[in-house]
C-alpha positions in Angstrom: -2.7 -2.8 19.6 -2.3 -5.5 17.1 -5.7 -5.2 15.4 -6.1 -1.5 16.0 -3.0 -0.5 14.1 -3.1 -3.2 11.3 -4.6 -1.1 8.5 -2.4 1.8 9.4 0.7 -0.5 9.3 -0.4 -1.9 5.9 -0.8 1.6 4.5 2.6 2.7 5.8 4.5 -0.4 4.6 3.0 0.2 1.1 5.4 3.1 0.9 8.6 1.1 1.2 10.2 -1.6 -0.8 10.8 -4.8 1.2 12.9 -7.4 -0.6 12.8 -11.0 0.4 16.4 -11.1 1.7 16.1 -8.0 4.0 17.3 -8.0 7.6 14.7 -5.8 9.4 14.3 -4.3 12.8 10.9 -3.3 14.3 11.4 -0.8 17.2 8.7 -0.9 19.7 7.3 -4.2 18.6 4.3 -4.1 20.9 2.2 -7.2 20.3 4.1 -8.5 17.3 1.7 -7.9 14.4 4.1 -5.7 12.5 6.9 -8.3 12.9 4.6 -11.0 11.5 3.8 -8.8 8.5 7.5 -8.1 7.9 8.5 -11.7 8.2 5.8 -12.7 5.6 7.3 -10.1 3.2 11.0 -10.8 3.8 10.7 -14.5 3.1 14.4 -15.2 2.9 15.4 -12.6 5.5 15.3 -12.1 9.2 13.2 -9.8 11.4 14.2 -8.5 14.8 12.0 -6.8 17.2 12.8 -4.8 20.3 10.6 -3.3 23.0 11.5 -1.6 26.3 8.5 -3.3 27.9 9.2 -6.9 29.1 5.4 -7.5 28.9 5.4 -6.5 25.3 8.3 -8.7 24.5 6.6 -11.7 26.2 3.3 -11.0 24.3 5.2 -10.7 21.0 7.0 -14.0 21.6 3.7 -15.7 22.3 1.9 -14.2 19.3 4.7 -15.0 16.8 6.1 -18.2 18.2 5.9 -20.0 14.8 8.2 -17.3 13.2 10.6 -17.6 16.1 10.6 -21.5 15.9 11.4 -21.2 12.2 14.4 -19.0 13.1 13.1 -16.1 11.0 12.4 -13.8 13.9 14.2 -12.7 17.1 12.6 -10.5 19.8 14.7 -8.8 22.5 14.0 -6.6 25.5 16.0 -3.5 24.7 15.9 0.3 24.4 16.1 2.3 21.2 18.7 4.4 23.0 21.1 1.4 23.2 20.4 -1.0 20.4 22.1 -4.4 20.9 23.2 -4.7 17.3 26.3 -4.0 15.3 26.7 -1.0 12.9 25.1 -1.2 9.5 23.0 -4.3 10.1 19.5 -3.5 8.9 18.1 -2.9 5.4 14.8 -1.6 6.9 13.9 -0.3 10.4 10.3 0.4 11.2 8.7 2.1 14.1 4.9 1.9 14.2 3.2 4.1 16.7 6.3 4.3 18.9 8.7 7.0 17.9 6.9 9.7 19.9 7.6 7.7 23.0 11.4 7.4 22.4 13.3 8.8 25.5 15.7 11.0 23.5 14.4 11.4 20.0 17.4 13.1 18.4 19.9 10.9 20.1 17.8 7.8 19.5 17.6 8.7 15.8 21.5 8.7 15.7 21.5 5.2 17.3 19.0 3.9 14.8 21.1 5.5 12.0 24.1 3.6 13.3 22.5 0.2 12.8 20.9 1.1 9.4 22.7 -0.4 6.4 24.1 2.2 3.9 21.2 2.4 1.4 18.8 1.2 4.1 15.5 2.8 5.1 14.0 4.0 8.3 10.2 4.4 8.4 7.9 5.8 11.0 4.2 5.0 10.8 1.7 6.7 13.1 -1.9 7.8 13.5 -1.1 11.0 15.4 1.1 13.9 14.7 1.2 17.6 15.5 -1.1 19.6 13.3 -3.3 16.7 12.2 -6.9 17.6 11.9 -8.4 14.6 13.7 -9.9 14.2 17.2 -7.3 11.7 18.2 -4.4 13.9 17.2 -5.9 17.0 18.8 -6.3 15.1 22.1 -2.8 13.7 21.9 -1.5 17.2 21.3 -3.5 18.6 24.1 -2.3 16.1 26.7 1.3 15.6 25.3 2.9 17.4 28.2 1.1 15.1 30.7 1.7 11.8 28.7 5.3 12.5 27.7 4.5 12.1 24.0 6.8 14.0 21.6 4.5 14.8 18.7 6.1 16.3 15.6 4.7 18.2 12.7 5.3 17.2 9.1 8.2 19.6 8.8 9.6 18.5 12.2 9.6 14.9 11.0 11.6 15.9 7.9 14.1 17.9 10.0 14.5 15.0 12.4 15.4 12.5 9.7 17.7 15.0 7.9 19.4 16.0 11.1 20.2 12.3 11.9 21.8 11.9 8.4 19.0 10.3 6.4 18.5 11.5 2.8 15.6 11.2 0.3 13.3 12.1 3.3 9.6 11.8 2.5 6.6 12.5 4.7 3.3 11.2 3.5 0.0 12.0 5.1 -3.4 10.4 4.9 -5.1 13.6 6.0 -8.6 12.2 6.3 -7.5 9.6 8.8 -4.7 11.6 10.5 -2.1 9.1 9.5 1.5 9.9 8.8 4.4 8.0 7.3 7.9 9.5 7.5 10.9 7.8 5.9 14.5 8.3 4.9 17.4 6.5 3.5 20.9 6.2 4.9 23.2 7.4 2.1 25.2 4.6 0.5 28.8 4.4 1.6 31.4 5.9 -0.9 34.0 3.2 -0.3 
């Protein structure tokens, strides 16, 4: 997972601004490669990772032990449906190759919105989506009902972000590779 998605992750992260002081959450941290990339970019910030798989949490902790030892990263076993964080905590939330596995996508989007800072960004990065013209996406679509994947089209990604309350929603495709990057901003508070 770490090496296979590395170029995809780099491509997706190029589309967001990551400031050195950011507090960041990676949802579905897998083997920890994205967390490591984020910690290297947010040099004065802190990166949190969650995964519903205890095995993935253990693998992540082993892979990024130096970041954890430095106090720059924290990894927890948790579900996107019940994030163990206070409201308005994160400047950036990433989900690389994971949002299509979320148990309740609309409800989970609201939970992620809750922990996004006003002005903060949510970004999805994936190599499969509904309507992509690649073999991998076509196979994922064909077997989605058996695997439980919830693949979305470009327009459905936009609608999902807007329905959760995100503004400035953008969806970027790398059509030749079947890659997609969807992102939105939590509107700044008016207080």
